[in-house]
C-alpha positions in Angstrom: 0.0 0.0 0.0 1.2 3.5 -0.9 0.3 6.9 0.6 0.5 9.5 -2.2 1.5 12.8 -0.6 0.4 15.8 -2.8 2.3 18.9 -1.7 4.0 22.0 -3.1 3.4 25.6 -3.9 0.1 27.3 -3.2 -1.6 27.8 -6.5 0.4 25.1 -8.3 -2.6 22.8 -8.8 -2.8 20.6 -5.8 -6.6 20.8 -5.6 -6.9 19.8 -9.2 -4.6 16.9 -8.6 -6.6 15.7 -5.6 -9.9 16.0 -7.6 -8.4 13.9 -10.4 -7.2 11.2 -7.9 -10.6 11.1 -6.4 -12.0 10.4 -9.8 -9.6 7.5 -10.0 -11.0 6.1 -6.8 -8.5 7.5 -4.3 -9.6 8.4 -0.8 -8.2 12.0 -0.5 -7.6 13.8 2.7 -6.9 17.6 2.5 -4.7 19.4 5.0 -4.3 16.5 7.4 -2.0 17.5 10.3 1.2 15.4 9.8 1.2 14.1 13.4 -2.1 12.4 12.6 -0.7 10.5 9.6 0.4 7.4 11.7 -3.0 7.2 13.3 -4.6 7.4 9.8 -2.2 4.7 8.6 -3.3 2.4 11.4 -7.0 3.0 10.4 -6.1 2.2 6.7 -4.2 -0.9 7.6 -7.3 -2.2 9.5 -9.8 -1.3 6.8 -9.6 -4.7 5.1 -8.8 -3.1 1.7 -11.5 -0.5 1.9 -8.8 2.2 2.1 -6.1 0.9 -0.2 -5.8 4.0 -2.5 -5.0 7.0 -0.4 -3.8 10.5 -1.2 -2.9 13.2 1.3 -2.8 16.9 0.4 -0.3 18.5 2.8 1.1 22.0 2.3 2.0 25.3 3.9 -1.4 25.6 5.6 0.0 23.2 8.2 2.4 25.9 9.5 5.0 24.6 11.9 3.3 21.2 11.9 5.1 20.6 8.6 8.2 19.9 10.7 6.5 16.6 11.7 6.0 15.4 8.1 9.0 13.2 7.5 9.0 11.6 11.0 5.3 10.8 10.5 5.9 9.3 7.1 8.8 7.2 8.3 6.6 5.7 11.0 3.9 4.4 8.6 6.3 1.7 7.5 5.3 -0.1 10.7 1.9 -0.7 9.1 3.4 -2.0 5.9 2.7 1.3 4.1 5.2 3.2 1.9 4.8 6.7 0.5 5.6 8.8 -2.5 5.7 12.6 -2.6 4.5 14.5 -5.6 5.6 18.1 -5.4 3.6 20.6 -7.4 5.5 23.6 -8.7 5.1 26.7 -11.0 7.0 29.8 -11.9 6.6 32.9 -9.8 4.9 34.9 -12.5 2.4 32.1 -13.1 1.5 31.8 -9.4 1.0 35.5 -9.2 -1.3 35.5 -12.2 -3.3 32.6 -10.8 -3.8 34.4 -7.5 -4.8 37.6 -9.1 -7.3 35.8 -11.3 -8.8 33.9 -8.4 -8.7 37.1 -6.1 -7.5 34.9 -3.3 -4.8 35.9 -0.8 -1.6 33.9 -0.5 -1.5 32.3 3.0 1.9 33.8 3.7 1.3 37.2 2.1 0.9 39.1 5.3 1.5 42.5 3.8 -0.6 41.8 0.8 2.3 41.3 -1.7 1.9 37.9 -3.3 5.5 37.6 -4.3 6.7 38.0 -0.7 4.5 35.1 0.3 5.7 33.0 -2.6 9.3 33.6 -1.7 8.7 32.7 1.9 6.8 29.5 0.9 9.7 28.4 -1.3 12.1 28.6 1.6 9.8 26.6 3.9 9.2 23.9 1.3 12.9 23.5 0.2 13.5 20.3 2.2 10.3 18.7 1.1 10.9 19.5 -2.6 14.5 18.1 -2.3 13.1 14.8 -1.1 10.1 14.6 -3.5 9.8 11.5 -5.6 8.2 13.4 -8.4 8.1 17.1 -9.3 5.4 18.5 -11.6 5.8 22.0 -13.0 2.3 23.1 -13.9 3.4 26.5 -15.4 2.4 25.6 -18.9 0.2 22.5 -18.3 -3.4 22.4 -19.2 -5.7 20.5 -16.9 -5.7 17.6 -19.3 -1.9 17.6 -19.4 -1.7 17.6 -15.6 -4.0 14.6 -15.5 -1.8 12.9 -18.1 1.3 13.5 -15.9 -0.5 12.1 -12.8 -1.6 9.1 -14.8 1.9 8.4 -15.9 3.2 8.7 -12.4 0.6 6.5 -10.7 0.5 4.0 -13.5 4.3 4.0 -13.9 4.7 3.2 -10.2 3.0 -0.1 -10.9 4.5 -0.8 -14.3 8.1 0.2 -14.0 10.9 0.6 -11.6 12.7 3.0 -13.9 14.1 6.3 -12.9 12.3 9.7 -13.3 14.9 12.1 -14.6 14.4 15.8 -14.6 16.7 17.7 -17.0 16.7 21.4 -16.0 18.3 24.4 -17.6 19.0 27.4 -15.4 20.9 30.7 -15.2 23.6 31.1 -12.6 22.8 34.7 -12.1 19.3 33.6 -10.9 20.7 31.2 -8.4 21.7 27.5 -8.3 18.8 25.0 -8.2 18.9 23.6 -4.6 17.4 20.2 -5.6 20.0 19.3 -8.2 21.6 15.9 -7.9 24.1 16.6 -10.8 25.0 20.1 -12.0 27.0 21.1 -15.0 28.3 24.6 -16.0 28.3 25.3 -19.8 29.5 28.9 -19.6 32.7 27.8 -21.4 30.7 27.7 -24.6 30.5 31.0 -26.7 27.4 32.8 -25.8 24.6 33.3 -28.5 23.4 36.3 -26.4 26.1 38.4 -28.1 24.9 37.5 -31.6 22.2 40.1 -32.3 20.0 37.9 -34.5 20.0 35.2 -31.8 19.6 37.3 -28.7 15.8 37.2 -28.6 15.6 33.5 -29.5 16.2 30.6 -27.1 18.0 27.3 -27.0 14.8 25.7 -28.2 15.1 27.5 -31.6 17.1 25.7 -34.3 19.2 28.7 -35.1 20.5 28.9 -31.5 21.0 25.1 -31.3 23.0 25.0 -34.5 25.2 27.9 -33.2 25.9 26.2 -29.9 26.7 22.8 -31.4 28.9 24.3 -34.2 31.6 24.5 -31.6 33.8 21.4 -31.2 34.0 21.8 -27.4 30.2 21.6 -27.3 30.2 18.3 -29.2 33.0 16.8 -27.0 31.3 18.0 -23.8 27.9 16.5 -24.8 29.4 13.2 -25.7 31.4 12.9 -22.5 28.3 14.0 -20.4 26.1 11.4 -22.1 28.8 8.7 -21.5 29.0 9.6 -17.8 25.2 9.6 -17.5 24.8 6.3 -19.2 27.2 4.9 -16.5 25.6 6.7 -13.5 21.9 6.1 -14.2 21.9 2.3 -14.0 23.9 2.6 -10.7 21.4 5.1 -9.3 18.6 2.7 -10.1 20.5 -0.2 -8.5 20.8 1.9 -5.3 17.0 2.5 -5.3 16.9 6.1 -6.4 13.6 7.1 -8.0 14.1 10.7 -9.1 17.3 12.3 -10.5 17.6 16.0 -11.2 20.3 17.0 -13.8 20.9 20.7 -14.0 22.6 22.5 -16.9 23.6 26.1 -16.2 24.8 29.0 -18.2 24.8 32.8 -17.4 21.1 33.6 -18.0 19.5 30.2 -18.6 18.1 31.1 -22.0 20.5 29.9 -24.7 23.4 27.5 -24.1 22.0 25.6 -21.1 18.6 25.2 -22.9 20.1 23.9 -26.1 22.2 21.3 -24.2 19.4 20.3 -21.8 17.1 19.7 -24.8 19.8 17.6 -26.5 20.6 15.5 -23.3 16.8 15.0 -22.7 16.2 13.7 -26.2 19.2 11.3 -25.9 18.0 10.0 -22.5 14.5 9.4 -23.8 15.9 6.5 -25.8 16.1 4.6 -22.4 13.0 3.3 -20.6 13.3 6.0 -17.9 10.8 8.8 -17.8 12.3 12.2 -18.8 11.0 15.6 -17.7 12.4 18.7 -19.2 12.2 22.1 -17.4 13.7 25.4 -18.4 13.6 27.4 -15.2 14.9 30.8 -16.4 14.2 30.7 -20.1 11.9 33.7 -20.1 13.7 35.9 -17.6 16.4 37.5 -19.8 13.8 37.9 -22.6 11.9 40.5 -20.5 14.7 42.9 -20.5 
């Protein structure tokens, strides 16, 4: 039996995720205080199979009680129950837009500024995110796409023991991703930002990709990185790791890191592991 813990940023889609899991026959509990999880696990273990599909929505609303989350989850193993954490994420500008559209106040926006509440929430949830089994960035997902992601995760848990690999591009000037397992700096590659016709494009555009991979050092780096990943990934799986975050960084996170992250992700998709691609900072430099 598995407890699915739905957590993450306020406004990132936890409620929609819970509604979908309810449609799949899950018994969903919203905002259960973490210290009650062991008691709830005991009830489930004695339900004779009536409560065998469970999802818990736990987030910042629990306040300081969140500190009890991991001790509580560890204790449910005594009842023969394991857990998986799905962390719901979205970019700051997307969360702000969603809050403004819903006219709701962020639970930590004490002075009314939504961004201040979002920043505080990210700090509080850092540890939980770093230990999540799955991370879903809903910034660009439709409701149907979110449901598809959840279906892959829930179904994949039963069908495969492969690794979920997140390949993330980022800009060093916006900070290092704290949840990275492997991080690579590609600032040694000539920067397309200084080519006028490429500046407003991104690493997802063919012109930028061709420019980046025209350099011999890029080709050598990509080959060596893939060779190392092909060695590491089977060993991570053997050690029981379920989620691997590979971060590729350049200065602004728009050109070089995006092009290489896209290439690496496409190559890794040839394996039976599930690949998630995220470009954390791709739009930030474009706003200037």
